[in-house]
C-alpha positions in Angstrom: 0.1 -0.1 0.0 1.5 3.5 -1.1 1.1 6.1 1.3 0.3 9.8 0.3 3.7 11.1 1.6 5.5 8.5 -0.5 3.4 9.6 -3.7 4.1 13.2 -3.2 7.9 12.7 -2.6 8.0 10.3 -5.6 6.2 13.0 -7.8 8.3 15.9 -6.7 11.5 13.9 -7.4 10.4 13.1 -10.9 9.3 16.5 -11.6 12.1 18.5 -10.1 15.4 16.2 -10.3 17.4 15.5 -13.2 18.0 11.8 -14.5 21.4 11.9 -12.9 20.0 13.3 -9.5 17.3 10.8 -9.6 19.9 7.9 -9.8 21.8 9.5 -6.9 18.7 9.8 -4.8 17.9 6.0 -5.7 21.4 4.8 -4.6 21.4 6.9 -1.4 17.9 5.5 -0.5 18.9 1.8 -1.2 22.1 2.3 1.0 19.9 3.8 3.7 17.4 1.0 3.6 20.1 -1.4 3.6 21.6 0.1 6.8 18.2 0.0 8.4 17.7 -3.7 7.6 21.3 -4.4 9.0 22.3 -5.7 5.5 26.1 -5.3 4.8 27.2 -4.1 1.6 29.7 -5.9 -0.6 32.5 -4.3 -2.5 31.6 -6.2 -5.5 28.6 -4.1 -5.9 30.9 -1.4 -7.2 31.8 -3.7 -10.1 31.6 -1.7 -13.3 31.0 1.6 -11.8 32.4 4.4 -13.6 33.3 2.4 -16.6 32.1 4.8 -19.2 34.9 7.0 -18.1 37.5 4.8 -19.3 35.6 3.9 -22.5 38.0 4.4 -25.5 41.1 4.6 -23.4 43.7 2.0 -23.9 45.0 1.2 -20.4 48.6 0.4 -21.4 49.1 3.7 -23.2 47.2 5.6 -20.4 49.8 3.9 -17.7 53.0 4.9 -20.0 51.5 8.4 -20.4 51.1 8.7 -16.5 54.7 7.3 -15.9 56.2 9.5 -18.5 54.4 12.4 -16.5 56.4 11.5 -13.1 59.8 12.3 -14.9 58.7 15.9 -15.4 
């Protein structure tokens, strides 16, 4: 059964938050609910997080470039 405050919050979040903010809110609510339920989180849940940042980047070239920058 859905409560009125829940519906109001959901409607407001959908209307006022960007997709990115909605995703962030969803993640934070999931973490909060897990803590309330006593569920421990696993590091494996982070698998793939941020992978879009590395798309199209060759890891060997990236590491070589970073190492070169250490020499000044």
